[in-house]
C-alpha positions as CSV (number, residue, x, y, z in Angstrom):
1,M,-6.9,64.3,10.8
2,K,-6.8,63.1,7.5
3,L,-8.8,63.6,4.2
4,L,-11.4,61.0,3.3
5,P,-10.0,59.4,0.0
6,P,-11.6,60.2,-3.0
7,T,-12.3,55.9,-3.7
8,L,-14.0,56.3,-0.1
9,D,-16.6,58.7,-0.6
10,D,-19.2,56.4,-1.4
11,P,-22.4,55.3,0.0
12,A,-20.7,51.8,-0.2
13,W,-18.2,52.5,2.1
14,L,-19.6,55.3,4.0
15,H,-23.1,53.5,4.8
16,G,-22.2,49.7,4.3
17,E,-24.5,49.9,0.9
18,S,-23.3,46.8,-0.5
19,V,-23.7,43.1,0.2
20,F,-20.7,40.2,-0.2
21,T,-19.9,36.5,-0.3
22,T,-16.8,35.1,1.3
23,L,-16.2,31.4,-0.5
24,R,-13.0,29.2,-0.5
25,T,-10.9,28.7,-3.2
26,F,-8.5,25.9,-3.6
27,R,-5.4,25.6,-6.1
28,G,-7.4,28.1,-8.1
29,Q,-10.6,27.3,-8.3
30,A,-13.8,28.3,-6.7
31,L,-15.4,26.2,-4.1
32,H,-19.6,26.7,-4.5
33,W,-19.2,29.4,-6.4
34,P,-23.1,29.2,-8.2
35,A,-24.4,28.7,-4.4
36,H,-23.0,31.5,-3.1
37,R,-24.0,33.8,-6.4
38,R,-27.2,32.9,-5.8
39,R,-27.6,33.6,-2.4
40,L,-25.4,37.1,-3.6
41,Q,-27.8,37.8,-5.9
42,D,-30.7,37.2,-3.5
43,S,-29.7,39.5,-1.2
44,C,-28.7,42.1,-4.0
45,A,-32.3,41.9,-4.8
46,A,-33.8,42.2,-1.4
47,V,-31.6,46.1,-0.6
48,G,-32.0,47.0,-4.2
49,L,-28.2,46.3,-5.7
50,P,-27.8,45.3,-9.2
51,A,-27.0,41.5,-9.9
52,P,-23.5,40.3,-9.4
53,D,-21.3,39.7,-12.0
54,P,-22.1,35.8,-13.4
55,E,-18.5,34.8,-13.3
56,L,-15.6,35.2,-11.6
57,P,-11.9,36.4,-12.9
58,P,-9.4,34.3,-12.9
59,L,-8.0,33.5,-9.2
60,A,-4.7,33.2,-8.0
61,A,-3.7,29.4,-7.2
62,F,-3.1,29.6,-3.2
63,P,-3.2,25.6,-1.7
64,W,-6.0,27.3,0.1
65,G,-7.4,30.6,-0.5
66,L,-10.4,32.8,0.6
67,A,-12.4,35.3,-2.1
68,R,-14.4,38.0,-1.2
69,V,-17.0,39.0,-4.2
70,T,-18.7,42.4,-2.7
71,V,-21.4,44.0,-4.7
72,T,-22.0,47.8,-4.9
73,R,-23.7,50.3,-7.0
74,G,-20.6,50.7,-8.8
75,G,-20.3,47.5,-9.7
76,T,-18.9,43.2,-8.5
77,F,-15.5,43.4,-6.8
78,L,-13.5,40.5,-6.0
79,S,-10.4,40.3,-3.4
80,Q,-8.7,36.8,-2.8
81,R,-6.1,36.3,0.0
82,P,-4.2,33.3,0.9
83,L,-5.9,31.0,3.7
84,S,-3.9,29.8,6.5
85,P,-5.9,29.2,9.8
86,G,-3.3,27.1,11.8
87,P,-3.0,24.3,12.7
88,L,-6.1,21.8,13.2
89,P,-8.1,22.2,16.6
90,G,-8.0,19.0,17.1
91,Q,-10.1,19.2,20.6
92,G,-12.8,21.6,19.2
93,V,-12.8,25.3,20.1
94,R,-14.8,27.4,22.6
95,V,-17.7,29.8,21.3
96,A,-19.3,32.4,23.5
97,L,-22.8,33.1,23.6
98,T,-22.5,37.7,23.6
99,G,-24.9,39.7,24.3
100,I,-24.7,41.2,20.9
101,Q,-28.3,41.3,18.7
102,V,-28.6,41.2,14.7
103,H,-29.9,43.3,12.6
104,P,-33.7,42.5,12.7
105,Q,-34.0,43.6,9.2
106,L,-30.7,42.6,7.7
107,A,-29.7,39.4,9.6
108,A,-30.3,36.8,6.8
109,H,-28.0,38.9,4.4
110,K,-24.5,39.7,4.2
111,T,-24.4,43.5,4.3
112,G,-21.6,45.7,5.1
113,N,-23.6,46.3,8.0
114,Y,-21.0,44.5,9.5
115,L,-20.6,45.5,12.9
116,P,-23.0,43.7,14.9
117,F,-20.3,40.7,14.4
118,R,-17.5,42.6,15.2
119,L,-18.6,43.3,18.5
120,A,-19.7,39.5,19.2
121,A,-16.2,38.8,17.8
122,R,-14.9,41.1,20.3
123,E,-16.7,40.7,22.9
124,A,-16.0,36.4,22.8
125,G,-12.7,38.1,23.7
126,D,-10.1,34.4,23.1
127,A,-13.1,32.1,22.6
128,F,-12.8,31.1,18.7
129,E,-16.1,32.1,17.9
130,G,-18.6,34.8,19.4
131,W,-22.9,33.5,19.4
132,L,-25.2,36.6,18.5
133,Q,-29.1,37.3,19.3
134,D,-32.1,38.5,18.6
135,A,-34.6,40.9,20.3
136,A,-36.2,37.9,22.1
137,G,-33.4,36.0,23.0
138,H,-33.1,33.4,20.4
139,L,-29.5,32.1,18.8
140,V,-29.1,33.4,15.4
141,D,-25.4,33.3,13.8
142,G,-22.0,33.4,15.1
143,S,-19.4,36.0,14.3
144,R,-17.8,34.7,11.6
145,T,-19.5,31.3,10.9
146,S,-22.9,29.4,11.0
147,P,-24.0,27.2,14.2
148,L,-25.1,23.9,13.8
149,L,-26.7,22.2,16.8
150,D,-27.4,18.8,18.5
151,L,-30.4,18.9,20.7
152,G,-31.9,16.1,21.8
153,G,-30.2,13.8,19.4
154,E,-31.9,16.3,16.3
155,L,-29.6,18.2,14.4
156,V,-31.0,22.2,13.9
157,V,-30.2,25.0,12.1
158,P,-31.4,28.1,14.7
159,A,-34.2,30.3,12.5
160,G,-33.5,34.1,11.6
161,G,-29.5,34.1,10.7
162,L,-27.8,34.1,7.3
163,P,-28.0,31.2,5.3
164,G,-24.7,28.9,5.4
165,I,-23.6,27.8,2.3
166,T,-21.2,25.5,4.3
167,R,-23.2,24.3,6.9
168,A,-26.0,23.7,3.7
169,L,-23.6,21.7,1.9
170,Y,-22.8,19.4,5.1
171,L,-26.6,18.9,5.5
172,A,-26.9,18.0,2.2
173,G,-29.0,14.3,2.4
174,K,-28.7,14.5,6.6
175,A,-32.3,14.7,8.7
176,W,-32.1,18.2,10.2
177,S,-34.9,21.0,10.9
178,T,-34.5,25.1,11.0
179,R,-36.7,26.4,14.0
180,P,-36.3,29.5,16.6
181,V,-33.8,28.3,19.6
182,H,-33.8,30.1,22.3
183,V,-30.9,31.0,24.3
184,S,-32.8,29.1,27.7
185,E,-32.1,25.5,25.6
186,L,-28.4,25.9,25.2
187,P,-27.5,24.2,28.4
188,G,-29.0,21.2,26.8
189,L,-26.9,20.9,24.0
190,R,-25.5,17.4,23.3
191,A,-22.9,18.8,20.6
192,A,-22.4,22.0,18.6
193,W,-20.4,22.8,15.6
194,I,-19.3,25.9,13.5
195,C,-19.3,25.8,10.0
196,G,-17.9,28.5,7.3
197,S,-15.8,29.2,4.5
198,G,-12.7,30.2,6.6
199,V,-13.1,26.9,8.7
200,G,-15.1,24.4,7.2
201,I,-16.8,22.3,9.8
202,V,-15.6,22.3,13.2
203,P,-16.7,20.7,16.3
204,V,-17.4,23.3,19.6
205,S,-15.7,21.8,23.2
206,G,-17.1,24.2,25.1
207,L,-19.9,27.1,25.1
208,E,-19.2,30.7,27.6
209,L,-22.9,31.0,28.7
210,P,-24.2,33.6,31.3
211,A,-24.6,31.2,34.3
212,G,-21.3,29.5,33.6
213,P,-19.2,27.1,31.2
214,L,-20.9,24.5,29.3
215,T,-18.3,21.5,28.1
216,L,-19.6,19.4,24.8
217,T,-19.1,16.2,23.3
218,V,-16.4,17.0,20.2
219,R,-17.3,15.0,17.1
220,W,-15.5,15.9,14.0
221,P,-17.5,14.5,11.2
222,A,-16.4,12.8,8.3
223,V,-16.4,14.5,5.5
224,S,-14.3,14.6,1.9
225,D,-15.5,18.2,0.1
226,P,-12.2,20.7,0.3
227,A,-14.9,23.1,1.7
228,L,-15.8,21.4,4.4
229,R,-12.4,20.5,5.6
230,W,-10.2,22.6,7.7
231,P,-7.8,24.4,5.5
232,A,-4.1,21.9,5.9
233,D,-2.3,19.8,3.9
């Protein structure tokens, strides 16, 4: 048994008392930091943490990168790594509906209490993404990304989850709605997408449901914002 390092003897690491955001960087520039900071600030206020620092320090000039900004009682911390998820998944990606539930009070915030999302990713197996529910059986969020659905020709954001920045960027100027989506509605999907800083916006080709797999129409959206593209040159 190892002794706990003193730097980890802190509520942020022992109990997940932190909030964070992950944003894409492009050639050393942070993409849409003001939107990420506003969401981070809202989450800090909701859980009683200090406001995040207003400015980012200089970033590494990776062609594509991911920066994580974490806020604890001890301050605001930055980490950054290159972003290289591999070849473009031209045929779309598979998603699995899992039985994991989001936290009823914290689902709208990206906190250090991240275990449900890790468990959903594990339960999804070899699928690209796992989707989480609430206690009433509504689709709420993804283990790494935000879901966007085409239900009856209408773009729908499932209610109750994290307000995804990438998804909001894509939906700007479009007609869409936010509402509860019960998992019983999912067999009626026409198409779906996953949206996140690490992937941009990617169509879902298949959804693994308890009743069996569902094949969806793959529709790649036309995007120019580097925050919405698959990160590849």
